[in-house]
N, C-alpha and C positions, 0 to 999 in steps of 0.2 A: 948722189941723191936720187937721180932718175933710176939707177939700177936697183936701189932699195925699194922704190915704188913699184917697179916691175915685178920684183920678187914677191912683194906683199900681195899684189894683184893676182899673181900666179898661184900663190898659196891659198888665197881666198877662193879662187875658182875651183881649185882641187877640193877644198873643204866642202863647197856647195855640191859638187859632183858626188863626193863620198856620202854626204847626208842624203842626197836624193836616192842613191843606190841602197842605202840602209833602209829608208822608208819603203821602197819597193820590195825589198826582201821580206819586210814584216808582213806584207800583204799576200805573200805566197802561201799556198797550203802547206801544212806541216807533214811530216812523216815520209818525206822522200817521194819518188815518182809513183804515180798510180796508173792504173789501166784506164781510168775515166778520162775521156777527152772533155775538158772543161772549155766550153765555147765562150768566146768574147761576148756573144749576145746574152747568154745566161748571166754572166757577171755584170754586164751593163744593166740588165733589167733589175737584178738584185740591188745594185748600187743606186739606181734612179728611183726605185719604188719601194722595195722591201726593207732596205736598211733604215729607212726613216722611222720605222717602228721596231724592227727586230735587231737594230744596231749593226754597226760595221762588222762586229765579231760574231753576229748571229746568236748572241746569248740572251736576247730579249731584255726584259726589264719591267719595271713597274713604276707607277706614279699616278697621282690623281685618281686613285681607286681602280686603275686598270692594270692588269697583269698581261704583259706581252710574252707569249711563250718563246722559249729558246728553240732555235732551229739547229744550232750546233749541238752535237751529241744527243739528238732526239731519236730514241729508238722507234717511235711511230713512223718515222720517215723510211724505215727499212721496207715498208710496204709502199710501193710506188703509187698505189691507188689512193692512199691517205692524203698525200699532198695534192694530188690531182683533184680530189673531191673538194678540198678546202679552197683551191683556186677557182674551181668551177661554181661552187655553191656558197662559199663563205661560211663563217661559223663564229658565233659570239660577236665580238667587236671587229672581226676580220671580214672585210667586204669580199664579194665575189669579184673575179677579174675576167669573167667570160666576155664582158662587154668592152674591156680595155686591152687585153692581151690576145694575140693570135694563138692558135694552138701550138705553133712553132715556138713562140716566145715562152709559153707555159712549159713546154717540154724542156726548153733550154734552161730556164731558171730553176726548175725542179732538179734537173741533172746537175746543175752548178751547186745548188744547196746540198744535195745528197752526196756529191763527190768532194766538194771543197771543205765543207764544215762537218762532214761525216765520212764514214768509210764505206759507203754503199756504191759499189762499182758498176752496177747495171744502169744504163742511161734510161731516162724516161723518153719515150718516143711520141710522135704525133699520133700514131695508132693507139697508144695507151690512153692518151687524152680523149680521143674520139670514142674509144670503147667505153670508158667510164662515163663520158657525157651521154652516150646512148642508153646506158644501163640505169642512169639516175633520172628519176622523174623530175620534170621541170618544177621550179618553185613558182607557185601561182602568184600572179600580180594581186596586190591588195588594193582594192578600191574601197577602202574602209571609210565609210561615212556614217557617222552616228549622231 
């Protein structure tokens, strides 16, 4: 009887390990190896901040009258500056993140999104973020009193 209990426990443990491995494999980018180095920091920023709206698969969605754009398969992200401008200045319902994320974190998450959910191989660098930030006029504060 003890032997059967041990075998059952062993089989259960193996099943848990196999399920965990399968779940992790689903999270890996498709299409085989790429030249893009996907940093853990970019993935973490995406998972902690971006996926709340853009979803884990980066396919966006809608509800309550709001449409969240897909980041996966988004041809606009071929231009590194597009995503940079959105993070720095915001757009529509998307807030700006220049007060929340460092330039390093912005570069990491843009590189992650462009390489993991798309096939854009050139990384976004801190120099790219700084260049776009200097070229974009600041958004004026609104001291709107009427």
